[in-house]
C-alpha positions, 0 to 999 in steps of 0.5 A: 733253112729259114724260119717257118713264118707265124699265122696271119694274125702274128703280123703287124704291119704299121698302117694296116687296114682291116677288111670285113667280108659282107656275106648274102643273107639268102640261099638263093636268088637275084642281087639289087643292091646293098644299101650300106650306112653314111661312113666317113671317107677312111672306110670303102665299100668294095663291090663286084663292079670295082674288080678291074680284071676278072671276077674269079679265080683262076682256074675254078669258076668261082666269083670272087664277089657276086654281083648278080647270082646269089648261090648261097648263104653267106656268099661274099657280095662285098669288101668293106675296109677300114682302120678301125675294127669295131667301127667296121663292125658296126658298119657291117651291121647296117649293111643290108642286102636287097635281094628277089629270093629264089627257092633253092635247092638243098636235097640230092633227091630233087635235082634237074639238069641245070642242078648238074656240074658234070656227069660219068657213065661207065660201062663194062659188059652186059650188068642190065641182063645179069641183073635182071636175071640174078636171083641173089641181088644185094643192095644198098645205100652209103651215105658220108656226111660232110667233115670241117677241116679245123685249122688251127688259125682261120682263113685269113691274108694280108695284103701289101700295096707297093711296087710289087703286090705282097701277101701273106696267107696261110695256103697249100698253093701259093702259086694259085693265089698269085696268078688268081691276084693277077687276073682279078687285078689284071696285073702281071703276076710277076709283080705279085709276091705270095709268102705263105705263113704257117697254117698247121695242117689244113687236111687240104682244106686250104688248097683254093680257098686261102685265095678267094680270101687273099683276091679280097684282101688285096683287092682292097690294098690295090685299092686303097694304096694301103696294107689290109688285114683279113682274118675271117672269125672262127664262126664265119670260117666254120660256116663258110669255108669248104668242107669234105663233100657228102655223098651218097652211093647206091650199089646193087650187086648179082652173086653167083652160087660162090658169092663172086661177083656177076655184076655189080650196078653203082649210083655215085652222087657228089654234092660239090655246094654251090660252085664246082671246085675240082669237080672232075677230081673228086667225082672220078675218085669218088667212082673208083673208090666206089669200084673198090680193090675187087675183080668186077666183070661186069660194071655200070658206073654213073656218076654225078657232081651236082650243084645245090645251094650251100657253100662249095664243097671241097677237097679233103684228105683223098678227094673223094676216093675215101667217100668212093672206098667208104661205099665198096667196102662197106657193102662188101661186108655186107656181101660177107655177111649175108653169105655167112662168110668171113669179110677179110677172106672174101676179100682175099678171094675177090681182090684184084690182086692180079690186074693189069690196068684199073678201070679209068685205064691207068697201068699197075706197074707193080704187084698188089699184095692184097692177101698179103696185107689183108692177114698182115692187119688180121694177124696184128689184131687177132682179127679171125679169132675176135671175128668168130667169136662176136659172129658167135655172139651176135648169133645166140642173140638173134636166137635170144630174139627168136625165142629159141631159148632164154637168156639166161647167161647175158648179164643185162649190163654186158658189153657188145663187141664187134670188129671189122676189116676193110682195105683201099688204094691210095695213087699220088698227084691229081689226076687232071692238070690245072690251067698251068698245066701242071709243069711244077718244078724244083731248083737246086745250087751247089755254090762254092762253099760247098752249101746246096740249096734246094728251092720249092713254092710248098710251104709244108705244115711239118719238117718232115718232107724238107729234112728227107731232102735234106738226107737225100740230098747229102747222101747223094752229094756226100755232104752234111745234111746241115750243109743243105739248105730248103728255101721255100714259100716265097713266089718271088724266088722259088719255082712253082713247085705245084700243090701241097696236096695228095702225096705230092711231096713224097712221090713226086718232088722227092723224085725231083730232088733226087734227079736234081742231084744226080745231076749236080753229082755228075756236073760237080767236077767237071763244071765250075761252081756255082751249079744250079740244075732246075727239075721239072714234073711232066704229067703223063698224059692218058684218055679215060673211058670218056676220052678225057685226059688225065695224068697216068702217074698219079695212079701208076704206083698204087700203095695199099692199106689193110685196116681194123677196127674193133669195138664195143658197145655200151648198151645204157650210153649207146656210144660204140668205144674204139678198142683198137684200130691195126693198119696194114700198109705196102708203100714202097721204099719207106724213106722215114718209118719214124715220119711215116707212121706219125703221118699214118697215126695222125690220119688214122685218129682223123679218119676215126672223128670222121666216122664215129663223131664229128656229126656236121650238116646244113639246115636249109643252106646254113651250118647252125651256130650250135654245130661250132660250139658242139662239133667234136674232134678227137681229143687225146684222151679219145685216142685208141690203141693203134698199132701199125705194120709195113710191108718192106719192099725197097725195090719200089719207089715211095709211094704216098700213104698219108690218105689210106687211112680215111679210105678203109679205117671208116668202113672198118669201124662202120662193119664192127659197130654193125656187128656189134648191133647186128643191124647194117649200119650204111652212113657215116658218122655213127651217132649214139642216137643212131645206135638206139634207133638200132636198138629199138628196131632190133626189139621191135624185129623180136616182139613181131 
């Protein structure tokens, strides 16, 4: 396997010019002109009218440079290229954007039809009639905030002009970069070579945005005939790169006398920002997650992907499924609280364990062991005993506030404790095909020296997938692992293996490697070496509820997770402290337990950060600079006790698991804080101010 390349900032090419992005200074408006100072001939300003091809990324309606319409503060309107970086910054500071400013849209509550990218409506049964007649309805509004990817290095690209335009960038999707550049420059894609560099763990933040920055660098190199490097500052990357999109999901449920779901109505809004990227994918996953894993007899879902004048939102480890699951799992815990039932037991009694299909129409191939997973998570964490104990403490505090008896036993410094449980599922791969028709492949060649070479365009953040492939190939062909070489990354000498996202490396590409090795094994003693096998993935087409074609395989093999989180809250600091997180997982056949645990632990930490501390928001369409320096991601000393257990099943194919913690950890955390504070929190993240406000509210209720 070739050595993994370094960061963009590590690459030095003689004669390289620098590039800076000139950005919109209004959130919405019409661009009139860009006024720049006089500059030496060695400096070049590139505008939208200088683009020789189509001013749009491949398969996404994202303009490379704004020409007329301005849709968010910080939108690229021009690229300034020159040899001296400090002088370039001086010239860029003197550029003035002349625009006719219009009234922007920032709120999800003041939307018009023209502000919709997409809309969904799913109706099963007659929920309207049942909701109108029911005497027991529980409702809530559940909100999730944006989240920053916080890459190891900001997004950047180097473009080198020659007969074959060479691009260096950190990307999860090299062929999307190639196709976008070819479309913008109006050239043959085969004349563009993309060589990905290392970028740390991007969590889907480098799926499409590197294509935009790479197009900027490629334009500069194409027009100046020299190498051009564009590397965003940490501040610009933080303010303008895609974030996990925010959501607002309203859920109302009608219950029968036993507390079972009679009808559920869901209204989900996903804020996609100024440009719709992966709109159908994210919206449908939000809707699916908002149904959870429960038996719904009568359902009405309306989903909206809306346009606001903030930087484009984008995927973040789960493509919206996590936001949907947070809403439903939090809602289910509120139902159980209202009924005074153990939330774990309510889930077991109402899960979709015996269903044959998801509501989107995808068949469920394997059994759904949700009961066993909930029992596993509960046993690891001692959930049932702790939940009952904390409920008794909560009841005692309620009695104290009601004045039924004096609270003489509790110390004024006593901390509040709570525990929450949640569950979720995950598929593997994208629901909807991109413009390349999702014909993704790997190549394998066994040469005369007995060395197997596997070629793929993915360049993952670590070598876990490649180590698995090496072991699979070695076992299949009776080779030493050292005799298996992985050639990856460059679009010039590898097949298009698709985007590195949604656990595709394990669920889809690993299967292609297995099949390629199996084909070579059948041929090796009949055909002369070298033997080359090309194996490609073809989606299984199926219609969704609106007739839109999706890939049924993406949801056919579901992995499942059940999580428990325990917290305590200091009544003086108001900051919930996480005492532990436990996760039970059904992943089918586990190819490497060590790597599976490592992946899940990392995701648990990031999910806890999203739920508990990563406070981030747009203010009048911009992220204030102070948020960059205040942004609080988990540090090593913040990591709580984490325990993971698996339901082992070697008869089932490997399943993706990396996104499971994002879908079930946050709701368990919020339920734990809600039990501790005896207050129904409905959003993430929960801050110390949120806890303080809840305490004040409870105090006022007691005084009333």
